[in-house]
Structures are given as C-alpha cells and as structure tokens.
C-alpha positions as CSV (number, residue, x, y, z in Angstrom):
1,M,76.6,-28.3,166.8
2,L,73.0,-28.7,167.9
3,Q,71.8,-27.8,164.4
4,T,73.9,-30.5,162.8
5,T,72.8,-33.0,165.5
6,A,69.2,-32.2,164.8
7,T,69.7,-32.7,161.1
8,L,71.4,-36.1,161.6
9,T,68.7,-37.1,164.1
10,V,65.9,-36.3,161.5
11,M,67.8,-38.2,158.8
12,V,68.3,-41.3,160.9
13,D,64.7,-41.2,162.2
14,E,63.4,-41.0,158.6
15,M,65.7,-43.8,157.5
16,M,64.5,-46.0,160.4
17,R,60.9,-45.3,159.7
18,F,61.4,-46.2,156.1
19,R,63.0,-49.4,157.0
20,E,60.4,-50.3,159.7
21,A,57.6,-49.6,157.2
22,G,59.1,-52.5,155.1
23,H,60.4,-50.3,152.2
24,S,64.0,-51.4,152.6
25,A,65.4,-54.5,150.9
26,P,65.7,-57.4,153.2
27,D,69.5,-57.4,152.6
28,A,69.9,-53.7,153.0
29,P,72.8,-52.6,155.1
30,P,72.2,-51.1,158.6
31,V,71.0,-47.5,158.6
32,I,74.3,-46.3,160.2
33,E,76.3,-47.7,157.3
34,V,74.0,-46.1,154.7
35,L,74.2,-42.8,156.5
36,N,78.0,-43.1,156.7
37,R,78.2,-43.7,152.9
38,L,75.8,-40.9,152.1
39,L,77.8,-38.4,154.2
40,R,81.1,-39.6,152.6
41,D,79.5,-38.9,149.2
42,V,78.2,-35.4,149.9
43,L,80.6,-33.8,152.4
44,P,83.6,-33.6,150.0
45,A,81.7,-30.7,148.4
46,L,83.0,-28.7,151.4
47,L,86.4,-28.7,149.8
48,A,85.1,-26.4,147.1
49,T,84.4,-23.6,149.6
50,H,86.7,-24.3,152.5
51,P,90.4,-25.1,152.8
52,T,91.3,-28.6,153.9
53,A,93.0,-27.2,157.1
54,A,89.7,-25.4,158.1
55,I,87.8,-28.7,157.7
56,E,90.3,-30.6,159.7
57,D,90.2,-27.9,162.4
58,A,86.4,-28.1,162.5
59,A,86.5,-31.9,162.7
60,A,89.0,-31.6,165.6
61,V,86.8,-29.2,167.5
62,L,83.7,-31.4,167.1
63,S,85.8,-34.4,168.2
64,D,87.0,-32.6,171.3
65,A,83.4,-31.4,172.0
66,D,82.2,-35.0,171.8
67,A,84.9,-36.2,174.2
68,I,84.0,-33.5,176.7
69,M,80.3,-34.3,176.5
70,C,81.0,-38.1,177.0
71,R,83.3,-37.3,179.9
72,D,81.2,-34.6,181.7
73,L,77.6,-35.2,181.0
74,Y,75.7,-37.9,182.9
75,F,72.2,-39.3,182.3
76,V,69.9,-40.5,185.0
77,S,67.4,-43.2,184.2
78,P,63.8,-42.2,185.0
79,D,63.6,-45.5,186.9
80,A,66.3,-44.3,189.2
81,V,64.3,-41.2,190.3
82,P,61.9,-41.7,193.2
83,A,58.3,-41.0,192.5
84,P,57.1,-37.6,193.8
85,R,55.2,-37.7,197.1
86,Q,51.5,-37.5,196.4
87,R,49.3,-35.0,198.3
88,R,45.6,-35.3,198.4
89,P,44.0,-32.5,196.4
90,G,43.1,-29.5,198.6
91,T,45.7,-30.5,201.3
92,P,47.8,-27.5,202.2
93,R,51.5,-27.8,201.9
94,G,53.5,-27.9,205.1
95,R,55.3,-24.7,206.1
96,R,58.9,-24.4,207.1
97,R,59.6,-23.1,210.5
98,R,61.8,-20.0,210.7
99,T,64.4,-20.2,213.3
C-alpha cells in the first residue's frame, strides 16, 4: 500500500510541477482528472494476469484500509504544538527528585 501511494505521489508531483512550469495547455483538465483517466487506461491490463474476483478483492481491501485510516489516524497541526522551552546553552537540566 505504501509503495503504491509513493508511486501515485510521485506521479501527481511531477504532473503538478509540469503544470506549474507552464507546460500544460491553459484549458487542460485538473491533474486529478488526468491521473484518473491515465489509470483507467492502464489498469485494465491487470485482467490479463489476475482474475476479476482477485482485483475486486484487492480493491475492497484497499477501500477498507482507507476507511480505517480516515477513521483512526489523526493529524496535529504544527501550529497547535507549543514551542519547546528554551534553555540557555550550558545550563544544566533540572533533576527529578526521587521519593
């Protein structure tokens, strides 16, 4: 799953850089639409080596994994984290008392 995500991330990044460099036509569709079309063009080749049921099962597993990640993973904005306390260089750290 991570390998596939990395591949898609690189593809989208390259497509965005191409567009931002001014190489895309002004009326070009959004990158996500182009990627969707490209994947729909090439992924049917999987049917040559995998049964339809296996592809459907893999898609269901990925969909379930996505749902779990969206439900159970939380992101914290760096702005929400307090800045670390600053110590002057050479100042020893405080020790905890043992009780």
